N, C-alpha and C positions, 0 to 999 in steps of 0.2 A: 122511455128513456133507456131502459135496460137493453132494448133492441139496438138502439143507436150505439151504445157502448160496445155491444157484442160485434156490430158491424165494423166499427173502427178497429177493434182488436183483431178481427179477421183480416182486415186489410193490412194492418201492420205486420201480422205474422204470416201473410200469404207467401207462397213460394216466390212470386214475382218480386215482391219488395225485398225479400231476403236473398235473392239470387246474387251471385257474384257478378260484378259489372266488368265487361271487357272494353277497353278503349282500342279502337281499330283504325288503321290507315290502309291505303291502297298498297298492294304487295310491291308495286314499283317504287314506292317512296323509300328513300335511302335511310330514313329513321328506323332503327330497329328496336329501340326502347325509349320510354319517357318516364321520368319520375312524376310522382303525384303533383308536385308543385308546378312542374312544366305544363301538365294537363290543366291544372287550375288557372295558370296564367293565360293559356290559350282560350279556355271557355269563359273566363271573366274579362276578356278583352285587354289584358295587360301585355299580351304578346300577339302578334299577327303572323308570326313565322315560327317554324320549327327551329330547334337549337342549331341546326346546320344552315339556317338562313333561308331555306325554301319556304315560300308562302304557304300559309295554312288556312284552310276554310273549315271552320267549325260547323258541325251539323248537330242539331238538337231535335228532341222530340217536341211535339206541340205542348203548350201549357195545359196543365191538368192531367197529364199522363203520369201514372204512378211511378214508372221507371225514371222519368225526368226528375220528379221530386226527390226520389231516393238517390239518384246520381249526385245532385247538388248538395244534398244533406251529407253524403259521404265525402264528397270532394271539398266542400267549403264549410260545412257545419251550419249552413244557412238553409232555411226552408224556402220553398218555391216563391212565396210572396216576397221574401227579402231579396232573392235573386232578381225577380222581376222589377222590384223597386230600384235596385242597384242599376240595372240596365236602363230603366226609365230616366234616371239621373244622367247617365252618360249620353243617351240619345238626345235629351233636352239640351245638354251642353254642346251637342254637335261633335262629340269626340269619337264616338265608336258606333258600330252597328252590332247588334246582338247576333249570336249564331242563327243561321237559317233553320227554321223549324219545319220538320217533316212529320208526316202522319203516323208512321209506325216503324218498328225496327227493321222490317224487310225493306222498306224504302230507304232507310239509312244505309243498310248494307249495300243495296244496289247503287246508291250514289257514291259511296266510298269505292266500290269496285270500278266505277266509271271515271272517277276524278282522282288524279294522283296527289292533289293538294288537300283532299278531304280528311277530316278526323271526326269520329263519332263514337258513341258508346252503345253497347247492346248487352243483353243478358248472355250468360254462357250458353252457347249453342253451336251446332255445326256451321262453319263458315265456308264460303267458297274460296277457292285457291287464289283468287285475285285480291283478297284482303288479308291483313295480318294483324295480330295482337301486339300492341306496344306497351300496354299497361293492364294489369288486373287489379281492380279495387275490391277489397273484401266486402262482404254484405254489411258489415258494421265495424266500426273502429272504436 
């Protein structure tokens, strides 16, 4: 039991979970900054376009990824299971489709670099010139 508690503590306090989260879009996107609420509205399906009216395609990490769980906790205050249950309800009602899930951060960055409508989140890192940061979420609030 002590090993399990230590493992959980190690995960909670690991650098990846505590890293600042960057919300990124394609460099050609005219949006230069987004507020946390605007990001939440996009990733929770309450909005399907950026504030300027341009269509938005939200990109997510696959379920079970520590960064995904941390992103939604910081963004919404909900854990990953609660977010997945929220989306299951919307899907069942036929109202929305959840963000497209990709395998890792590098795949997210590559898709944002390719797609002018894409929005995604990654940990702080060197980014290519064809993506830009529109929001920075602190590691905890």
